[in-house]
C-alpha positions in Angstrom: -55.4 13.3 173.6 -55.4 16.7 171.8 -56.4 19.8 173.6 -58.7 20.6 170.8 -61.0 17.9 172.2 -62.0 20.3 174.9 -64.9 22.5 174.1 -63.6 24.7 171.3 -60.1 24.5 172.8 -57.3 26.0 170.8 -54.0 25.8 172.6 -52.3 25.1 169.3 -54.2 27.8 167.4 -52.5 29.8 164.7 -49.4 31.5 166.2 -48.9 35.2 166.4 -45.6 36.6 165.2 -42.7 35.7 167.5 -40.7 38.9 167.0 -42.8 41.4 168.7 -41.9 43.9 171.5 -41.4 42.4 174.9 -43.7 43.6 177.7 -42.0 46.1 180.1 -42.0 43.9 183.1 -38.6 42.2 183.0 -35.4 42.7 185.0 -33.5 46.1 184.7 -30.1 46.2 183.2 -28.5 48.0 186.2 -29.5 46.3 189.4 -28.3 47.3 192.8 -24.9 46.0 193.8 -25.0 44.5 197.2 -22.1 42.4 196.2 -20.3 45.2 194.4 -16.7 44.7 193.3 -14.3 46.2 190.7 -15.2 43.1 188.5 -18.9 43.7 188.6 -18.3 47.5 187.9 -16.4 46.6 184.8 -19.1 44.2 183.7 -21.7 46.9 184.2 -19.8 49.3 182.1 -19.5 46.6 179.4 -23.2 45.8 179.5 -24.1 49.5 179.3 -21.8 50.0 176.4 -23.4 46.9 174.7 -26.8 48.4 175.2 -25.7 51.7 173.6 -24.5 49.7 170.6 -27.7 47.8 170.3 -29.9 50.6 169.0 -30.0 54.3 168.9 -33.4 53.9 170.5 -31.7 52.8 173.7 -31.3 56.4 174.9 -35.0 56.9 174.3 -35.9 54.1 176.7 -34.3 56.0 179.7 -33.7 59.6 178.7 -31.7 61.9 181.0 -33.9 64.9 179.9 -37.2 65.6 178.2 -38.4 68.6 176.3 -40.8 70.9 178.1 -43.9 72.0 176.2 -45.1 75.5 175.6 -48.2 76.7 173.7 -47.6 77.6 170.1 -49.5 80.3 168.1 -52.1 77.8 167.0 -52.6 76.4 170.5 -50.5 73.3 169.9 -47.7 72.3 172.2 -44.1 72.8 171.2 -40.8 71.9 172.8 -38.9 74.8 174.4 -36.1 73.3 176.5 -34.7 70.1 177.9 -35.6 69.2 181.5 -34.2 66.3 183.5 -36.6 63.4 183.8 -37.9 62.8 187.3 -38.0 59.5 189.1 -38.0 58.6 192.8 -34.6 57.5 194.1 -35.9 54.1 195.1 -36.6 53.4 191.4 -33.7 55.1 189.7 -31.8 51.9 189.1 -34.9 50.3 187.4 -35.4 52.8 184.7 -33.6 51.0 181.9 -34.3 47.4 180.8 -32.4 45.3 178.3 -35.5 43.5 177.1 -37.0 46.3 175.0 -33.6 46.8 173.4 -33.2 43.1 172.6 -36.7 43.0 171.1 -36.1 46.1 169.0 -32.9 44.5 167.7 -34.7 41.3 166.9 -37.3 43.1 164.9 -34.6 45.1 163.0 -32.7 41.9 162.0 -35.7 39.6 161.5 -34.7 37.3 164.4 -36.8 34.5 165.7 -37.6 35.6 169.2 -37.0 32.9 171.9 -36.6 35.5 174.6 -40.2 36.5 175.2 -41.7 34.7 178.2 -45.2 34.3 176.8 -46.7 32.0 174.1 -47.1 32.9 170.4 -50.2 30.8 170.2 -53.6 31.5 171.7 -55.4 30.1 174.8 -58.3 27.6 174.8 -61.5 28.7 173.1 -63.7 27.4 175.9 -62.1 29.9 178.2 -62.4 32.8 175.8 -66.0 31.9 175.1 -66.7 32.1 178.8 -65.3 35.6 178.8 -67.5 36.6 175.9 -70.6 35.1 177.6 -69.7 37.1 180.8 -69.4 40.3 178.8 -72.7 39.7 177.0 -74.4 38.9 180.3 -73.5 42.4 181.6 -70.7 41.4 183.9 -68.8 44.6 183.1 -68.8 46.8 186.2 -66.4 46.8 189.1 -65.9 43.4 190.7 -65.8 42.8 194.4 -62.4 44.0 195.5 -60.9 40.7 196.5 -62.5 38.7 193.7 -65.9 37.5 192.4 -67.2 34.7 194.5 -67.2 32.2 191.7 -63.5 32.7 191.0 -62.5 32.7 194.7 -64.3 29.4 195.1 -62.7 27.9 191.9 -59.2 28.9 193.2 -59.9 27.3 196.6 -61.1 24.1 194.9 -58.0 23.9 192.7 -55.7 24.6 195.6 -57.3 21.8 197.6 -56.9 19.4 194.7 -53.3 20.4 194.2 -52.0 20.8 197.7 -54.5 19.0 199.9 -55.1 22.2 201.8 -58.7 23.5 202.4 -58.9 27.3 202.5 -61.8 29.7 203.0 -62.4 31.4 199.6 -63.9 34.5 201.3 -61.1 35.0 203.9 -58.0 33.5 202.5 -58.1 34.0 198.7 -57.5 37.4 197.0 -57.8 37.9 193.3 -55.2 40.3 191.8 -54.3 41.8 188.4 -51.8 39.1 187.6 -49.3 37.5 189.8 -47.1 40.6 189.6 -49.8 42.5 191.5 -50.1 39.6 193.9 -46.3 40.0 194.5 -46.7 43.8 194.9 -49.6 43.6 197.3 -47.9 40.9 199.4 -44.7 42.9 199.7 -46.2 46.3 200.1 -48.8 45.0 202.5 -46.5 42.9 204.8 -43.0 44.4 204.5 -41.9 47.5 206.4 -39.0 49.8 205.6 -35.8 48.3 206.9 -37.1 44.7 206.9 -34.7 42.2 205.4 -36.0 39.9 202.6 -34.0 37.0 201.2 -34.2 36.2 197.5 -32.6 33.4 195.4 -30.7 34.8 192.4 -31.4 34.7 189.5 -34.9 36.1 190.2 -37.9 37.6 188.5 -37.4 41.3 188.1 -40.4 42.6 190.0 -39.2 41.1 193.3 -36.3 43.5 193.8 -38.2 46.5 192.3 -41.2 46.1 194.6 -39.0 45.4 197.6 -37.2 48.7 196.8 -40.6 50.5 196.7 -41.3 49.0 200.1 -37.9 50.2 201.5 -36.8 46.7 202.3 -33.2 45.5 202.5 -32.6 42.8 199.9 -30.2 39.9 200.5 -29.7 37.4 197.6 -28.2 33.9 197.6 -27.1 32.5 194.2 -28.4 29.3 192.7 -25.5 27.9 190.7 -25.2 25.7 187.6 -25.5 22.9 186.8 -28.3 22.0 189.1 -29.0 25.4 190.7 -29.4 23.8 194.1 -30.2 25.9 197.1 -27.0 26.6 199.1 -28.5 25.4 202.4 -25.7 26.4 204.7 -25.3 29.8 203.1 -29.1 30.3 203.6 -28.8 29.3 207.3 -26.0 31.7 207.8 -27.9 34.5 206.0 -31.1 34.4 208.1 -30.8 37.0 210.9 -32.9 38.7 213.5 -33.7 41.3 210.9 -35.0 38.7 208.3 -38.8 39.3 207.8 -39.4 37.0 204.8 -37.8 34.6 202.3 -39.1 34.6 198.8 -39.0 31.5 196.5 -40.2 30.7 193.0 -40.8 27.1 192.1 -40.7 26.0 189.4 -38.1 28.7 189.0 -37.7 31.4 186.4 -35.2 31.6 184.7 -33.4 28.4 185.5 -36.2 25.8 185.2 -35.2 24.4 188.6 -37.8 22.9 190.9 -37.2 23.2 194.6 -36.9 19.7 196.1 -38.8 18.5 199.1 -35.6 18.4 201.1 -34.9 22.1 200.2 -38.4 23.2 201.0 -38.3 21.4 204.4 -35.0 23.0 205.2 -36.3 26.4 204.3 -39.5 25.7 206.3 -37.5 24.8 209.4 -35.5 28.1 209.2 -38.8 30.0 208.8 -40.4 28.4 211.9 -37.3 28.6 214.0 -36.7 32.3 213.2 -40.4 33.4 212.8 -39.9 34.3 209.2 -42.6 34.7 206.5 -42.4 32.8 203.2 -43.6 34.3 199.9 -44.0 31.6 197.3 -44.4 32.4 193.6 -45.9 29.3 191.9 -47.1 30.5 188.5 -45.4 27.6 186.7 -46.9 24.9 188.9 -48.6 23.2 186.0 -45.4 23.1 184.0 -43.5 20.6 186.1 -41.9 18.0 184.0 -39.4 15.9 186.1 -41.3 15.7 189.4 -44.6 16.8 191.0 -44.8 20.4 192.1 -44.8 20.8 195.9 -46.4 23.9 197.3 -44.5 25.4 200.2 -47.8 25.9 202.1 -48.3 22.2 202.2 -45.2 21.6 204.3 -46.3 20.9 207.9 -46.4 24.1 209.9 -46.0 26.4 207.0 -49.4 27.5 205.9 -49.8 29.9 208.8 -46.7 31.9 207.6 -46.9 31.5 203.8 -48.4 33.6 201.0 -48.9 31.5 197.9 -49.1 33.4 194.6 -50.2 32.1 191.2 -52.0 33.2 188.0 -54.0 32.0 185.0 -51.7 33.2 182.3 -49.0 30.6 182.1 -51.3 27.6 182.4 -53.9 28.8 179.9 -51.7 30.8 177.5 -53.7 34.0 178.4 -50.9 36.2 179.8 -52.6 39.4 178.6 -55.6 38.8 180.8 -53.6 39.5 184.0 -55.6 37.3 186.4 -53.7 36.3 189.5 -54.3 35.5 193.1 -52.8 35.2 196.5 -53.7 32.5 199.1 -52.8 33.2 202.7 -54.2 32.7 206.2 -56.5 35.6 207.4 -53.9 37.4 209.4 -51.6 37.7 206.4 -54.5 38.2 203.9 -55.5 41.4 205.8 -52.2 43.2 205.0 -52.0 42.1 201.3 -55.7 43.1 200.8 -55.0 46.5 202.3 -52.3 47.0 199.7 -54.4 45.5 196.9 -57.2 47.9 197.6 -55.0 50.9 196.9 -53.1 49.3 193.9 -55.9 48.2 191.6 -58.9 47.8 193.9 -60.5 45.2 191.6 -59.6 43.0 188.7 -61.4 42.7 185.3 -64.9 41.3 186.0 -65.7 39.2 182.8 -62.2 37.7 182.8 -62.7 36.6 186.4 -65.8 34.7 185.3 -63.8 33.0 182.5 -60.9 32.2 184.9 -63.4 30.3 187.1 -64.4 28.2 184.1 -60.7 27.6 183.2 -59.7 26.4 186.7 -62.5 23.9 186.7 -61.2 22.2 183.5 -60.7 18.4 183.9 -57.4 17.0 184.9 -57.0 15.7 181.3 -56.5 19.4 180.2 -53.4 19.7 182.5 -52.1 16.3 181.4 -52.3 17.4 177.7 -50.7 20.7 178.5 -47.7 18.9 180.1 -47.5 16.6 177.1 -47.5 19.5 174.6 -44.9 21.5 176.5 -42.7 18.4 177.1 -42.5 17.9 173.3 -41.6 21.6 172.8 -39.0 21.4 175.5 -37.4 18.3 174.0 -37.2 19.9 170.6 -35.4 23.0 171.8 -33.2 21.2 174.4 -31.9 18.8 171.8 -31.4 21.6 169.3 -29.4 23.7 171.7 -27.2 20.7 172.5 -26.7 20.0 168.7 -25.9 23.7 168.2 -23.0 23.5 170.7 -24.3 25.0 173.9 -23.7 23.5 177.4 -27.4 22.9 178.3 -28.6 22.7 181.9 -31.5 20.6 183.0 -35.0 22.3 183.1 -37.4 20.5 185.3 -40.2 23.1 185.1 -41.3 26.4 183.6 -40.9 27.0 179.8 -37.3 28.2 180.1 -34.0 26.6 179.4 -30.6 28.0 180.6 -27.4 27.3 178.7 -23.7 28.2 178.9 -22.6 30.2 175.9 -18.9 30.1 176.6 -18.1 27.5 173.9 -18.6 30.3 171.4 -15.9 32.6 172.8 -17.8 35.7 174.0 -16.9 37.6 177.2 -20.4 38.0 178.5 -24.1 37.2 177.9 -24.9 40.7 176.5 -22.3 40.5 173.8 -23.3 36.9 172.9 -27.0 37.7 172.7 -26.3 40.7 170.5 -24.2 38.5 168.2 -26.9 35.8 168.2 -29.5 38.3 167.0 -27.4 40.1 164.4 -25.5 37.2 162.9 -27.6 34.1 163.6 -31.1 35.5 163.6 -32.3 34.2 167.0 -33.1 36.3 170.1 -32.6 35.1 173.7 -32.3 36.8 177.1 -29.0 37.6 178.8 -29.7 36.6 182.4 -27.0 38.6 184.1 -29.7 41.2 184.7 -31.5 38.7 187.0 -28.7 38.9 189.5 -27.7 41.6 192.1 -24.1 41.0 190.9 -24.3 40.5 187.0 -20.8 38.9 187.1 -22.6 35.7 188.3 -24.7 35.4 185.2 -22.4 36.5 182.4 -21.8 33.0 181.1 -25.5 32.1 180.8 -28.3 32.6 178.3 -32.0 32.0 178.7 -34.2 30.6 175.9 -38.0 30.0 176.1 -39.9 27.2 174.4 -43.4 28.6 174.8 -43.6 28.9 171.0 -45.2 26.8 168.2 -43.0 24.0 167.0 -42.4 25.6 163.6 -40.9 28.6 165.3 -38.7 26.4 167.5 -37.5 24.3 164.6 -36.7 27.5 162.6 -34.6 28.9 165.5 -32.8 25.6 166.0 -31.9 25.3 162.4 -30.5 28.8 162.3 -28.3 28.1 165.4 -27.1 24.8 164.1 -26.2 26.3 160.7 -24.7 29.6 161.7 -23.1 29.2 165.2 -19.5 28.3 165.4 -17.4 27.4 168.4 -14.2 29.3 169.1 
């Protein structure tokens, strides 16, 4: 079945250009170094040097000083002196990202961009039409803070169908401005300064940044290739009397790993034994290829201590709408709603109405979505193997992790720079997703959320131009 069979659906609509600037919401180049060592310091210097070589615009992304303005004779502002830029200490290490630099380099060299984690094709027309209808119907003022009733109900219905859990849409569902805000509201509403939170590296960039804003102590355990399995005994040893929460992402960005039932049950037991909260980012739940997605909240005894976060963007190729949500029992919902109220207060009203229509799409939509993405995944995965990469399995998300070492480069930054300049393909160096970048220097992340012509073009360039050393 084709997704076009849905009312005016257009999942495979005309693609937009692949080489466009990345959104500024990815992982910083210079993370904190809880596992600091001379090796990681050397790598950081190497990565920073690589960034400076990427583009003269790199310094503009994180200036050390900025011109002060004074009134000119004609009343216009003019620069008079350089002043140091100001940023709170808790955010100093997050001021520079590699993603803007890589994107700028991709544009400069005409590279096909397989780094950006959002589709280059449009979402379904039936969802967009619902948004237009909502706008024309006058649904354009502030929405109720925690979500319009129609969307809250649709989220609860979908969650029941997916997890078997019945939740109260009025008391346990909070609509947010994307999953990133759901993450922020959860952390800022439930984590106190000094609380310890355990993450699994590599991790989505907003986790550490928001935890830093909350004053939390971050502890990270590394998921290692080839299967990126949870190090269960390390996790057990890491949980302490100071641990307030464990944060997971399944299916997992950037590795494509899906947490197994055994891993989830092990984590659940630790949470229950140590009175630890669980924050679960499940934005890729409909992009699960090798096994069914399991929501942590559905593990017996876990709903009462779990916040489940999700969004519309990945499933419906509408990442720019920024519609997300958090599902949690009332005693946890209270805290995250308090934070949400002072972050964004409310989320775009007409898009919420359209999101409700989207979530009520028939199961055949999700089946076709998985079929389409499975074909894209196979195309890129086979192409990467043929090009000479060591390719790791991707069970979910729209990302594939590979080992670039057959091509003889010292680290992922240098390889990705070469890949753009000499091969004409952009990817993401994932060392920036680790507290210790040394752990990710052999890896590269590619995305397959692009139309098939774009994927074929990238594969052909890599097969033709890449040479093993």
